[in-house]
Residue frames relative to the residue before (quaternion, step in Angstrom):
aa qw qx qy qz dx dy dz
M 1.0000 0.0000 0.0000 0.0000 0.00 0.00 0.00
E 0.1944 -0.7840 0.5830 0.0877 3.53 -1.10 0.84
T 0.0320 0.7989 -0.5961 0.0734 3.57 -0.90 0.89
P 0.5242 -0.6218 0.4663 0.3482 3.59 -1.20 0.54
A 0.0224 0.7684 -0.6395 0.0112 3.53 -1.19 0.59
R 0.3682 -0.7463 0.5094 0.2191 3.58 -1.23 0.34
Y 0.1105 -0.8252 0.5529 0.0338 3.59 -0.66 1.06
F 0.1367 -0.7347 0.6621 0.0561 3.54 -1.14 0.91
D 0.3554 -0.7679 0.4796 0.2325 3.50 -0.76 0.94
G 0.4542 -0.7560 0.3841 0.2730 3.69 1.29 -0.06
E 0.7160 0.4016 -0.2672 0.5046 3.59 1.23 -0.07
T 0.8089 0.2640 -0.1290 0.5093 3.55 0.79 -0.99
G 0.5067 -0.6277 0.4308 0.4046 3.54 1.27 -0.27
L 0.4092 0.7250 -0.4776 0.2809 3.62 1.21 0.08
R 0.1027 -0.7929 0.6005 0.0154 3.51 -0.99 1.04
L 0.0226 -0.8124 0.5811 -0.0437 3.54 -0.73 1.16
D 0.3437 -0.6741 0.6248 0.1926 3.48 -1.23 0.82
V 0.0317 -0.8377 0.5451 -0.0135 3.61 -0.01 1.22
D 0.3939 -0.6233 0.5979 0.3144 3.46 -1.39 0.18
L 0.1884 -0.7982 0.5707 0.0412 3.44 -0.85 1.22
T 0.0534 -0.7830 0.6198 0.0007 3.51 -0.99 0.94
L 0.3150 -0.7153 0.6065 0.1459 3.59 -1.08 0.86
D 0.0475 -0.7895 0.6119 -0.0023 3.58 -0.34 1.27
V 0.2744 -0.8210 0.4848 0.1250 3.52 -0.11 1.37
P 0.6503 0.5150 -0.3262 0.4533 3.62 0.95 -0.87
A 0.7250 0.4288 -0.2264 0.4892 3.54 0.97 -0.90
Q 0.3130 -0.7679 0.4964 0.2569 3.60 1.36 -0.20
A 0.6099 0.5361 -0.3585 0.4606 3.64 0.77 0.90
L 0.3544 -0.6431 0.6234 0.2687 3.49 -1.38 0.33
I 0.1629 -0.7920 0.5824 0.0833 3.58 -0.92 0.90
L 0.2030 -0.7779 0.5927 0.0490 3.49 -0.75 1.32
L 0.0465 -0.8077 0.5877 0.0010 3.57 -0.80 0.99
H 0.2817 0.7148 -0.5993 0.2248 3.51 -0.92 1.10
P 0.5339 -0.6532 0.4151 0.3404 3.65 -0.84 0.81
D 0.6923 0.4981 -0.2852 0.4374 3.62 1.05 -0.69
L 0.5202 0.6178 -0.4128 0.4211 3.60 1.30 -0.11
P 0.5996 -0.5504 0.4359 0.3841 3.64 -1.05 0.52
G 0.8115 0.0734 -0.0976 0.5714 3.56 -0.44 1.21
G 0.5320 -0.6519 0.4020 0.3611 3.61 1.24 -0.04
V 0.7779 0.2420 -0.1054 0.5702 3.60 1.25 -0.22
Q 0.0296 -0.7320 0.6768 0.0724 3.55 -1.25 0.54
H 0.2314 -0.7412 0.6151 0.1369 3.53 -1.36 0.63
W 0.1115 -0.7993 0.5896 0.0315 3.55 -0.65 1.10
P 0.3451 -0.7588 0.5137 0.2030 3.64 -0.21 1.22
L 0.5325 -0.6442 0.4522 0.3114 3.62 -0.94 0.90
A 0.6519 0.5519 -0.3125 0.4156 3.57 1.06 -0.93
A 0.7183 0.4539 -0.2318 0.4735 3.54 1.22 -0.67
L 0.4785 0.6718 -0.4425 0.3520 3.60 1.27 -0.03
R 0.0181 -0.7538 0.6569 0.0024 3.56 -1.15 0.80
M 0.3826 -0.7027 0.5563 0.2246 3.52 -1.09 0.87
L 0.5140 -0.6507 0.4735 0.2970 3.57 -0.96 0.86
A 0.4298 -0.7309 0.4554 0.2714 3.62 -0.67 0.98
D 0.8243 0.2548 -0.1509 0.4825 3.56 -1.23 0.51
Q 0.2411 0.7673 -0.5639 0.1874 3.59 0.83 0.78
A 0.4697 -0.6955 0.4755 0.2636 3.51 -0.97 0.92
R 0.7597 0.3533 -0.1812 0.5150 3.62 0.92 -0.96
T 0.3099 -0.7535 0.5519 0.1776 3.53 -1.15 0.69
D 0.6191 0.5582 -0.3314 0.4420 3.62 1.33 -0.21
Q 0.7442 0.2832 -0.2013 0.5705 3.63 1.21 0.19
L 0.2857 -0.7176 0.6065 0.1887 3.47 -1.40 0.31
I 0.1607 -0.7430 0.6420 0.0994 3.50 -1.09 0.88
L 0.0887 -0.8584 0.5049 -0.0197 3.58 -0.24 1.29
S 0.0312 -0.7332 0.6772 0.0534 3.51 -1.38 0.52
L 0.4777 -0.6241 0.5203 0.3340 3.46 -1.37 -0.09
R 0.5932 -0.5850 0.3948 0.3873 3.58 -1.03 0.67
A 0.6493 -0.5956 0.3137 0.3539 3.57 -1.04 0.81
D 0.7524 0.3952 -0.2413 0.4685 3.61 0.87 -0.65
H 0.4020 0.7361 -0.4704 0.2745 3.63 1.25 0.22
S 0.0487 0.7892 -0.6116 0.0278 3.57 -0.93 0.83
Y 0.1524 0.8378 -0.5081 0.1293 3.52 1.12 0.78
D 0.7925 0.1101 0.0091 0.5998 3.56 0.97 -1.03
S 0.4069 -0.7554 0.4635 0.2214 3.53 -0.51 1.24
A 0.6482 0.5156 -0.3116 0.4656 3.53 1.22 -0.46
L 0.5414 0.6425 -0.3886 0.3782 3.53 1.27 -0.32
I 0.3076 -0.7248 0.5845 0.1960 3.56 -0.98 0.87
A 0.4498 -0.7461 0.4364 0.2247 3.57 -0.56 1.28
T 0.7165 0.4513 -0.2527 0.4680 3.52 1.12 -0.69
G 0.4141 0.7325 -0.4612 0.2814 3.59 1.22 0.11
R 0.1749 -0.7663 0.6107 0.0960 3.53 -1.24 0.64
L 0.1738 -0.7713 0.6099 0.0541 3.60 -1.10 0.89
T 0.1333 -0.7890 0.5966 0.0621 3.57 -0.72 1.01
V 0.1109 -0.7954 0.5957 0.0154 3.60 -0.57 1.22
S 0.0539 -0.8308 0.5522 0.0428 3.62 -0.63 0.92
D 0.4879 0.6538 -0.4354 0.3807 3.67 1.23 -0.28
P 0.4278 -0.7247 0.4552 0.2909 3.75 -0.53 1.03
Q 0.6835 0.4672 -0.3415 0.4449 3.64 0.83 -0.75
M 0.6313 0.4917 -0.3489 0.4878 3.65 1.01 -0.65
V 0.6185 0.5178 -0.3646 0.4652 3.64 0.96 -0.64
R 0.6802 0.4715 -0.3200 0.4611 3.62 0.83 -0.84
D 0.6474 0.5239 -0.3204 0.4513 3.60 0.93 -0.87
I 0.6799 0.4732 -0.3090 0.4673 3.69 0.84 -0.85
T 0.6195 0.5590 -0.3101 0.4555 3.54 1.07 -0.75
R 0.6909 0.4821 -0.2540 0.4751 3.52 1.06 -0.96
L 0.7429 0.4307 -0.2153 0.4651 3.58 0.94 -0.83
C 0.7429 0.3572 -0.2211 0.5211 3.62 1.14 -0.36
P 0.2015 -0.8168 0.5336 0.0871 3.66 -0.03 1.29
D 0.7213 0.4419 -0.2505 0.4708 3.49 1.12 -0.60
L 0.3257 0.8142 -0.4507 0.1667 3.55 1.24 0.19
K 0.7335 0.3544 -0.2234 0.5352 3.60 1.16 -0.63
R 0.4111 0.6959 -0.4971 0.3155 3.61 1.11 0.18
R 0.3031 -0.7442 0.5784 0.1402 3.48 -1.10 0.95
E 0.2470 -0.8032 0.5310 0.1088 3.56 -0.52 1.11
V 0.2454 -0.7370 0.6046 0.1763 3.56 -1.00 0.74
P 0.4809 -0.6893 0.4652 0.2779 3.60 -0.61 1.14
P 0.5682 -0.5895 0.4442 0.3638 3.63 -1.02 0.69
G 0.8068 0.2744 -0.2151 0.4769 3.49 -0.99 0.97
T 0.4119 0.7296 -0.4544 0.3024 3.58 1.36 0.04
A 0.6728 0.5196 -0.3017 0.4317 3.55 0.87 -0.90
R 0.6546 0.4892 -0.3040 0.4896 3.52 1.06 -0.80
R 0.6383 0.5323 -0.3267 0.4499 3.56 1.00 -0.71
V 0.6503 0.5189 -0.3026 0.4651 3.51 1.08 -0.91
V 0.6596 0.5190 -0.2979 0.4547 3.53 1.00 -0.96
T 0.6481 0.5234 -0.3002 0.4647 3.59 1.04 -0.90
R 0.6949 0.4689 -0.2799 0.4679 3.57 0.86 -0.94
L 0.6249 0.5097 -0.3610 0.4684 3.59 1.04 -0.69
G 0.6514 0.5163 -0.3231 0.4525 3.61 1.01 -0.87
L 0.6287 0.5108 -0.3395 0.4780 3.59 1.02 -0.78
A 0.6491 0.5140 -0.3376 0.4478 3.63 0.87 -0.87
V 0.6719 0.4948 -0.3024 0.4608 3.62 0.86 -0.95
G 0.6534 0.5106 -0.3181 0.4596 3.53 1.04 -0.89
A 0.6502 0.4936 -0.3290 0.4747 3.60 1.02 -0.77
L 0.6342 0.5242 -0.3424 0.4535 3.64 0.99 -0.61
V 0.6309 0.5211 -0.2992 0.4909 3.55 1.05 -0.94
L 0.6355 0.5189 -0.3260 0.4698 3.60 0.89 -0.90
M 0.6654 0.5284 -0.3008 0.4330 3.55 0.82 -0.92
I 0.7329 0.4676 -0.2193 0.4430 3.50 0.82 -1.09
F 0.8155 0.3219 -0.1218 0.4653 3.49 0.89 -0.96
V 0.7434 0.3144 -0.2022 0.5547 3.60 1.22 -0.23
I 0.7493 0.3961 -0.2515 0.4673 3.62 0.48 -1.14
L 0.6863 0.5010 -0.2983 0.4347 3.62 0.75 -1.06
P 0.6521 0.4962 -0.3385 0.4625 3.68 0.81 -0.86
A 0.6358 0.5269 -0.3204 0.4641 3.63 1.01 -0.82
M 0.6879 0.4791 -0.2849 0.4649 3.55 0.87 -1.01
A 0.6209 0.5485 -0.3280 0.4540 3.59 1.06 -0.89
G 0.6683 0.5211 -0.3123 0.4292 3.58 0.90 -0.91
T 0.6617 0.4808 -0.3052 0.4878 3.57 1.09 -0.85
M 0.6575 0.5156 -0.3095 0.4539 3.65 0.87 -0.84
A 0.6416 0.5412 -0.3449 0.4201 3.55 0.92 -0.80
Q 0.6832 0.4811 -0.2980 0.4615 3.61 1.10 -0.53
I 0.7292 0.4243 -0.2330 0.4837 3.57 1.14 -0.41
I 0.5021 0.6298 -0.4460 0.3903 3.64 1.17 -0.20
P 0.4406 -0.6817 0.5112 0.2826 3.63 -0.85 0.81
I 0.5701 -0.6407 0.3934 0.3313 3.53 -0.94 0.88
D 0.5829 0.5672 -0.3683 0.4503 3.65 1.12 -0.59
S 0.6722 0.4745 -0.2893 0.4891 3.56 0.97 -0.90
E 0.6345 0.5242 -0.3401 0.4550 3.61 1.02 -0.75
V 0.6474 0.5092 -0.3449 0.4502 3.63 0.94 -0.84
A 0.6523 0.5016 -0.3315 0.4616 3.62 0.89 -0.81
W 0.6412 0.5278 -0.3123 0.4613 3.53 1.02 -0.74
G 0.6364 0.5469 -0.2994 0.4542 3.53 1.07 -0.90
K 0.6275 0.5365 -0.3388 0.4513 3.56 1.01 -0.83
S 0.6545 0.5159 -0.2997 0.4643 3.55 1.01 -0.89
M 0.6494 0.5175 -0.3114 0.4621 3.59 0.96 -0.77
V 0.6381 0.5227 -0.3261 0.4619 3.55 1.01 -0.89
R 0.6401 0.5247 -0.3221 0.4595 3.59 0.99 -0.86
Q 0.6437 0.4980 -0.3350 0.4748 3.64 0.98 -0.79
M 0.6496 0.5070 -0.3428 0.4510 3.58 0.99 -0.78
E 0.5982 0.5686 -0.3443 0.4476 3.57 1.06 -0.76
R 0.6667 0.4934 -0.3127 0.4629 3.56 0.93 -0.90
I 0.6225 0.5578 -0.3241 0.4430 3.55 1.02 -0.78
L 0.6950 0.4604 -0.2405 0.4972 3.51 1.12 -0.87
G 0.6727 -0.5384 0.2934 0.4142 3.62 1.22 0.01
G 0.4529 0.6989 -0.4399 0.3360 3.60 1.26 0.04
T 0.2227 -0.7860 0.5576 0.1473 3.63 -0.82 0.82
E 0.7646 0.2356 -0.1802 0.5722 3.65 1.13 -0.33
A 0.5796 -0.6022 0.4128 0.3620 3.50 -1.09 0.59
G 0.8128 0.1632 -0.1827 0.5285 3.51 -0.63 1.17
G 0.4385 0.7355 -0.4353 0.2781 3.53 1.27 0.12
L 0.7141 0.4075 -0.2501 0.5112 3.59 1.17 -0.48
V 0.4779 0.6800 -0.4165 0.3685 3.59 1.29 -0.03
C 0.2432 -0.7992 0.5353 0.1251 3.62 -0.60 1.18
S 0.0762 0.8130 -0.5737 0.0642 3.52 -1.15 0.73
S 0.1519 0.7377 -0.6498 0.1028 3.55 -0.95 0.79
P 0.6306 -0.5661 0.3538 0.3957 3.62 -1.08 0.66
E 0.6996 0.4602 -0.2720 0.4741 3.59 0.81 -0.92
G 0.6758 0.5067 -0.2909 0.4493 3.58 0.95 -0.86
D 0.6359 0.5276 -0.3030 0.4749 3.51 1.07 -0.90
A 0.6559 0.5173 -0.3100 0.4539 3.54 0.98 -0.90
A 0.6601 0.5091 -0.3115 0.4560 3.60 0.96 -0.82
L 0.6656 0.5069 -0.3087 0.4524 3.53 1.00 -0.88
E 0.6271 0.5332 -0.3154 0.4723 3.56 1.12 -0.81
K 0.6370 0.5481 -0.3067 0.4469 3.51 0.96 -0.96
L 0.6645 0.5138 -0.2789 0.4655 3.56 0.91 -1.15
T 0.6846 0.4769 -0.2983 0.4636 3.64 0.83 -0.94
A 0.6688 0.5077 -0.3103 0.4458 3.62 0.90 -0.90
R 0.6171 0.5590 -0.3240 0.4490 3.55 1.10 -0.77
L 0.6909 0.4778 -0.2764 0.4668 3.56 0.94 -0.93
T 0.7607 0.3941 -0.2137 0.4694 3.56 0.83 -0.94
G 0.5402 0.6537 -0.4156 0.3288 3.61 1.12 -0.36
A 0.7472 0.3721 -0.2287 0.5010 3.61 1.00 -0.66
T 0.7425 0.3054 -0.1805 0.5682 3.50 1.31 -0.22
G 0.3150 -0.7901 0.4828 0.2084 3.58 -0.16 1.15
V 0.1212 -0.7804 0.6096 0.0685 3.58 -1.07 0.76
E 0.5239 -0.6686 0.4431 0.2868 3.50 -1.12 0.80
Y 0.7300 0.4332 -0.2337 0.4741 3.56 1.00 -0.69
D 0.4338 -0.6103 0.5992 0.2835 3.47 -1.39 0.50
L 0.1962 -0.8451 0.4759 0.1443 3.60 0.20 1.26
N 0.1831 -0.7209 0.6634 0.0818 3.52 -1.23 0.77
V 0.0398 0.8075 -0.5861 0.0532 3.67 -0.17 1.26
S 0.0288 0.8114 -0.5810 0.0571 3.53 -0.80 1.00
V 0.3528 -0.7174 0.5589 0.2202 3.57 -1.27 0.17
M 0.1427 -0.7767 0.6016 0.1201 3.68 -0.85 0.83
D 0.4610 -0.6924 0.5043 0.2317 3.49 -1.19 0.80
H 0.4147 0.6564 -0.5359 0.3315 3.57 -0.22 1.32
D 0.5748 -0.6125 0.4347 0.3248 3.63 -1.19 0.66
M 0.5078 0.6779 -0.4294 0.3132 3.60 1.10 -0.45
V 0.2842 -0.7298 0.5930 0.1870 3.56 -0.95 0.88
N 0.4170 0.6881 -0.4728 0.3592 3.56 0.08 1.36
A 0.0769 -0.7376 0.6684 0.0581 3.43 -1.47 0.17
F 0.0077 0.8312 -0.5551 0.0309 3.58 -1.02 0.64
A 0.3125 -0.7195 0.5893 0.1931 3.55 -1.18 0.59
A 0.1849 -0.7541 0.6239 0.0894 3.60 -1.02 0.97
P 0.6654 -0.4881 0.3485 0.4445 3.64 -1.13 0.30
G 0.7961 0.3540 -0.2349 0.4309 3.55 -1.31 0.45
G 0.6749 -0.5401 0.3222 0.3860 3.62 1.08 0.46
R 0.5086 0.6254 -0.4333 0.4032 3.61 1.16 0.36
I 0.0145 -0.7786 0.6254 -0.0492 3.54 -0.78 1.16
V 0.1169 -0.7782 0.6159 0.0375 3.52 -1.00 0.96
M 0.1935 -0.7289 0.6534 0.0661 3.49 -1.04 1.05
V 0.2703 -0.7804 0.5423 0.1543 3.58 -0.70 0.99
R 0.6254 -0.6011 0.3408 0.3626 3.62 -0.95 0.85
G 0.6316 0.5580 -0.3399 0.4174 3.56 1.00 -0.77
L 0.6379 0.5215 -0.3249 0.4643 3.54 1.11 -0.65
L 0.6303 0.5035 -0.3490 0.4769 3.64 0.99 -0.81
E 0.6677 0.5065 -0.3171 0.4439 3.64 0.85 -0.85
A 0.6831 0.4920 -0.2956 0.4515 3.59 1.06 -0.71
A 0.5857 0.5711 -0.3767 0.4346 3.66 1.17 -0.44
E 0.3040 -0.7565 0.5541 0.1681 3.56 -1.05 0.82
T 0.8018 0.1574 -0.1016 0.5675 3.54 1.19 -0.35
P 0.5743 -0.5900 0.4078 0.3947 3.66 -1.04 0.45
E 0.5863 0.5667 -0.3836 0.4335 3.55 1.19 -0.46
A 0.5864 0.5485 -0.3714 0.4662 3.64 1.11 -0.49
V 0.6589 0.4937 -0.3071 0.4772 3.52 0.95 -0.85
G 0.6271 0.5577 -0.3143 0.4438 3.51 1.04 -0.89
A 0.6583 0.5252 -0.3129 0.4393 3.50 1.02 -0.84
V 0.6360 0.4936 -0.3333 0.4908 3.57 1.01 -0.78
L 0.6589 0.5155 -0.3336 0.4345 3.61 0.81 -0.91
A 0.6696 0.4974 -0.3103 0.4560 3.60 0.94 -0.94
H 0.6128 0.5273 -0.3553 0.4692 3.60 1.10 -0.59
E 0.6965 0.4671 -0.2825 0.4658 3.58 0.89 -0.78
I 0.5711 0.5497 -0.3630 0.4898 3.57 1.21 -0.59
A 0.6349 0.5135 -0.3489 0.4599 3.63 0.99 -0.76
H 0.6424 0.4997 -0.3319 0.4770 3.64 0.88 -0.68
V 0.6322 0.5184 -0.3226 0.4771 3.62 1.06 -0.61
E 0.6857 0.4964 -0.2661 0.4610 3.54 0.92 -0.96
H 0.7145 0.4293 -0.2384 0.4984 3.48 1.08 -0.76
R 0.3869 -0.7389 0.4547 0.3124 3.54 1.39 -0.09
D 0.2684 0.7801 -0.5267 0.2047 3.58 0.98 0.66
S 0.6230 0.5442 -0.3328 0.4526 3.54 1.07 -0.77
T 0.6349 0.5191 -0.3087 0.4818 3.63 1.04 -0.88
R 0.6669 0.5098 -0.2847 0.4629 3.52 0.87 -1.04
G 0.7009 0.4715 -0.2873 0.4516 3.56 0.87 -0.85
A 0.6561 0.5036 -0.3154 0.4652 3.57 1.07 -0.72
L 0.6296 0.5281 -0.3283 0.4657 3.52 1.12 -0.62
R 0.6391 0.5059 -0.3123 0.4879 3.51 1.12 -0.72
A 0.6412 0.5217 -0.3251 0.4593 3.58 1.00 -0.84
A 0.6648 0.5013 -0.3067 0.4613 3.55 0.97 -0.91
G 0.6633 0.4958 -0.3158 0.4632 3.60 0.97 -0.74
S 0.6374 0.5229 -0.3316 0.4587 3.55 1.02 -0.84
A 0.6597 0.5211 -0.2947 0.4543 3.58 0.97 -0.95
G 0.6734 0.4746 -0.3003 0.4807 3.52 0.93 -0.85
L 0.6495 0.5153 -0.3248 0.4551 3.64 0.93 -0.78
L 0.6648 0.4674 -0.3041 0.4971 3.59 1.02 -0.84
G 0.6034 0.5634 -0.3607 0.4340 3.58 1.13 -0.56
L 0.6353 0.5030 -0.3362 0.4800 3.54 1.10 -0.71
V 0.6786 0.4895 -0.2858 0.4671 3.63 1.02 -0.69
L 0.8063 0.3043 -0.1397 0.4876 3.47 0.79 -1.12
G 0.3660 -0.7678 0.4662 0.2435 3.60 1.17 -0.40
D 0.5863 0.6171 -0.3095 0.4238 3.56 1.35 0.42
F 0.6618 0.4942 -0.3005 0.4769 3.62 1.26 0.08
A 0.1037 -0.7596 0.6405 0.0456 3.57 -0.53 1.22
G 0.7538 -0.3981 0.2842 0.4388 3.58 -1.38 -0.02
G 0.6695 0.4856 -0.3031 0.4734 3.56 0.90 -0.90
T 0.6635 0.4911 -0.3310 0.4572 3.60 0.93 -0.73
V 0.5660 0.5681 -0.3807 0.4604 3.59 1.07 -0.60
A 0.6751 0.4999 -0.3013 0.4512 3.56 0.82 -1.02
V 0.6711 0.4917 -0.3132 0.4580 3.58 0.89 -0.83
A 0.6268 0.5594 -0.3233 0.4355 3.50 1.11 -0.82
M 0.6416 0.5107 -0.3032 0.4853 3.58 1.14 -0.81
A 0.6456 0.5075 -0.3282 0.4669 3.57 0.98 -0.88
E 0.6481 0.5047 -0.3392 0.4585 3.61 0.89 -0.78
W 0.6106 0.5261 -0.3670 0.4644 3.58 0.95 -0.79
M 0.6673 0.5107 -0.3303 0.4299 3.62 0.81 -0.95
L 0.6981 0.4881 -0.2668 0.4509 3.58 1.09 -0.85
N 0.8363 0.3039 -0.0788 0.4494 3.59 0.75 -1.03
S 0.7369 0.4481 -0.2765 0.4239 3.68 0.93 -0.61
S 0.4773 -0.6767 0.4932 0.2664 3.40 -1.28 0.43
Y 0.4800 -0.6066 0.5238 0.3566 3.54 -1.21 0.31
T 0.6784 -0.4488 0.3581 0.4583 3.56 -1.32 -0.07
R 0.6202 -0.5155 0.3944 0.4405 3.62 -1.19 0.30
D 0.6257 0.5288 -0.3635 0.4435 3.57 0.96 -0.82
A 0.6774 0.4824 -0.3109 0.4602 3.66 0.78 -0.85
E 0.6657 0.4877 -0.3287 0.4593 3.62 0.93 -0.68
A 0.6158 0.5377 -0.3346 0.4688 3.57 1.07 -0.79
K 0.6721 0.4796 -0.2979 0.4791 3.64 0.92 -0.88
A 0.6381 0.5147 -0.3345 0.4647 3.61 0.98 -0.73
D 0.6130 0.5414 -0.3505 0.4564 3.60 0.98 -0.74
I 0.6782 0.4865 -0.2918 0.4671 3.56 0.85 -1.00
Y 0.6243 0.5509 -0.3229 0.4500 3.55 0.96 -0.87
A 0.6903 0.4988 -0.2672 0.4508 3.52 0.91 -1.16
L 0.6545 0.5087 -0.3186 0.4597 3.60 0.92 -0.82
T 0.6430 0.5017 -0.3089 0.4894 3.62 1.04 -0.84
M 0.6599 0.5136 -0.3218 0.4441 3.59 0.89 -0.86
L 0.6716 0.4901 -0.3178 0.4558 3.56 0.91 -0.84
D 0.6199 0.5428 -0.3171 0.4696 3.56 1.09 -0.87
N 0.6674 0.5021 -0.3072 0.4561 3.65 0.87 -0.89
A 0.6952 0.4379 -0.2480 0.5132 3.57 1.14 -0.65
D 0.4558 -0.6907 0.4489 0.3372 3.66 1.26 0.20
V 0.4731 0.6424 -0.4639 0.3850 3.66 0.98 0.82
T 0.4680 -0.6890 0.4696 0.2928 3.55 -0.86 0.91
T 0.3573 -0.7390 0.5236 0.2280 3.59 -0.98 0.66
E 0.3261 0.7382 -0.5159 0.2873 3.59 1.23 0.29
G 0.6578 0.5433 -0.3282 0.4054 3.49 0.94 -0.92
F 0.5591 0.5953 -0.4090 0.4072 3.57 1.09 -0.57
A 0.7333 0.4072 -0.2542 0.4815 3.62 0.81 -0.95
D 0.6364 0.5373 -0.3452 0.4325 3.65 0.94 -0.78
F 0.6534 0.5141 -0.3421 0.4378 3.62 0.90 -0.74
F 0.7064 0.4385 -0.3113 0.4602 3.61 0.76 -0.72
D 0.5506 0.5604 -0.4033 0.4692 3.59 1.20 -0.46
S 0.7071 0.4345 -0.3021 0.4690 3.66 0.84 -0.85
L 0.5837 0.5653 -0.3980 0.4258 3.64 1.03 -0.43
A 0.6006 0.5605 -0.3831 0.4223 3.60 0.99 -0.68
E 0.6588 0.4640 -0.3208 0.4978 3.65 1.02 -0.70
I 0.6419 0.5178 -0.3552 0.4402 3.64 0.90 -0.70
E 0.6344 0.5694 -0.3066 0.4235 3.51 1.02 -0.87
S 0.6812 0.5127 -0.2760 0.4439 3.49 1.06 -0.90
I 0.7414 0.3659 -0.2477 0.5051 3.64 1.09 -0.46
M 0.7495 0.2640 -0.2107 0.5693 3.58 1.25 -0.05
P 0.0267 -0.8597 0.5101 0.0075 3.62 0.60 1.12
D 0.6642 0.5309 -0.3167 0.4204 3.57 1.17 -0.54
L 0.6902 0.4529 -0.3050 0.4749 3.56 1.18 -0.17
P 0.4495 -0.6700 0.5095 0.2990 3.58 -0.94 0.86
V 0.1371 -0.7980 0.5854 0.0399 3.53 -0.89 0.93
Y 0.6847 -0.5184 0.3366 0.3862 3.54 -1.23 0.48
M 0.6177 0.5413 -0.3431 0.4558 3.52 1.15 -0.68
S 0.6123 0.5681 -0.3608 0.4149 3.65 1.00 -0.56
S 0.7662 0.3631 -0.2073 0.4880 3.52 0.87 -1.00
H 0.7528 0.2027 -0.1800 0.5998 3.57 1.21 -0.21
P 0.2636 -0.8321 0.4629 0.1543 3.57 0.30 1.29
Q 0.1124 -0.7824 0.6115 0.0360 3.54 -0.74 1.10
T 0.1474 -0.7749 0.6100 0.0758 3.47 -1.24 0.64
A 0.6518 -0.5070 0.3643 0.4305 3.56 -1.23 0.39
A 0.6252 0.5797 -0.3323 0.4033 3.54 1.08 -0.67
R 0.6397 0.5046 -0.3014 0.4953 3.51 1.20 -0.79
A 0.6621 0.4879 -0.3197 0.4705 3.55 0.91 -0.70
D 0.6201 0.5214 -0.3327 0.4826 3.55 1.04 -0.73
A 0.6280 0.5217 -0.3495 0.4596 3.66 1.00 -0.80
A 0.6617 0.5094 -0.3330 0.4379 3.58 0.92 -0.72
R 0.6445 0.5064 -0.3078 0.4832 3.60 1.14 -0.68
S 0.6342 0.5163 -0.3224 0.4767 3.51 1.05 -0.80
F 0.6385 0.5168 -0.3343 0.4620 3.57 1.03 -0.71
A 0.6088 0.5776 -0.3233 0.4373 3.53 1.09 -0.89
A 0.6284 0.5634 -0.3147 0.4343 3.59 1.06 -0.83
T 0.7342 0.4168 -0.2412 0.4786 3.60 1.09 -0.56
Q 0.5038 0.6562 -0.4238 0.3688 3.54 1.28 0.07
G 0.4643 -0.6460 0.5263 0.3002 3.48 -1.32 0.48
P 0.7955 -0.2324 0.1992 0.5229 3.57 -1.14 -0.55
T 0.1252 -0.7787 0.6126 0.0510 3.66 -0.97 0.82
R 0.2686 -0.7362 0.6044 0.1437 3.46 -1.41 0.41
P 0.5954 -0.5691 0.4204 0.3806 3.59 -1.11 0.57
L 0.4744 -0.6845 0.4751 0.2840 3.59 -0.94 0.78
L 0.7934 0.0120 0.0151 0.6084 3.51 1.08 -0.80
T 0.4938 -0.5947 0.5110 0.3761 3.62 -1.16 0.30
P 0.6764 -0.4746 0.3693 0.4251 3.62 -1.23 0.39
T 0.6601 0.4993 -0.3128 0.4661 3.64 0.96 -0.92
E 0.6741 0.4967 -0.3040 0.4545 3.58 0.92 -0.84
F 0.6438 0.5204 -0.3065 0.4698 3.58 1.07 -0.76
A 0.6429 0.5084 -0.3128 0.4801 3.55 1.03 -0.76
A 0.6313 0.5252 -0.3271 0.4676 3.58 1.08 -0.66
L 0.6345 0.5382 -0.3097 0.4603 3.51 1.07 -0.86
Q 0.7055 0.4624 -0.2665 0.4664 3.57 0.87 -1.04
S 0.7466 0.3373 -0.2544 0.5139 3.67 1.09 -0.39
I 0.2234 0.8179 -0.4961 0.1869 3.62 1.16 0.55
C 0.7423 0.4145 -0.2385 0.4694 3.54 1.15 -0.60
D 0.4382 0.7063 -0.4375 0.3433 3.56 1.35 0.04
């Protein structure tokens, strides 16, 4: 049977009203028109594919599968519109693969390659470009802006620790405040600091301490209770002051914010509030780089020495934390977020052996007041 059909070559925009014949023995559609190459084209029935998402049901828009090479003169991008009802029925009956969707050769490899490139680009952004950008930005952010940002981060941390009102977890007592102020002044008096430090204590069992942008340092009650000497508390505080002075906390928070935002673009799951929480959680739980930790150790040892404070407490405190961590595995501890090794503790003891005369950082009464500041 012969019926009219409309053919588009798909490249030049040429439209032809061809005569279409269904050759069942040859299993092909035969297109006849003087302007076709050779005046005729053969479209094998096995290679026919129906165009997806056709709006009309009374016609067929046909093409050939992407890898078909039956006729070298055949234009692979050609389209054939068949409107005759009987021809539509016959083609539909004789072509079981009409609605099959072909995957062009090499598609899987291209998908894997592009996915690998995308993952590589994401890793490059998070682990190389973002840290470099965060380091640069940390140096140019005005201190006033950094202080305001630090207040916001501390508030987010307080919420993570269970605080319902701003400042609700902050501990204060006349004797405890005086001891904390004395300890801070003793450490910073002999070593000038750029920031106007704001050191506070939060009421929580967690054995931890952290530095937020803008000179804000939080000591958690669990850490004070775990310390056996004021020198141990002083070592932790000096270590956190080092991170503040080196702007490690600002750099890390910028990197966390950038990572959260970048992942939000990819995953679509990070809103502004979630980004803030992600930054706060980073401040609370993650470690700085090895280089930043090593520099903070050196800074802390030097600060303690300048204040005539023995660095023995630096090593003793982390030794005791190893025991605390083993019996309270469900509580984050300072050792977890600031990885300590025996070598670092030994370095503190070796440093102590070179020190001259030292003085107690606090009296026993003052230290007791500091440890009970949350009572």
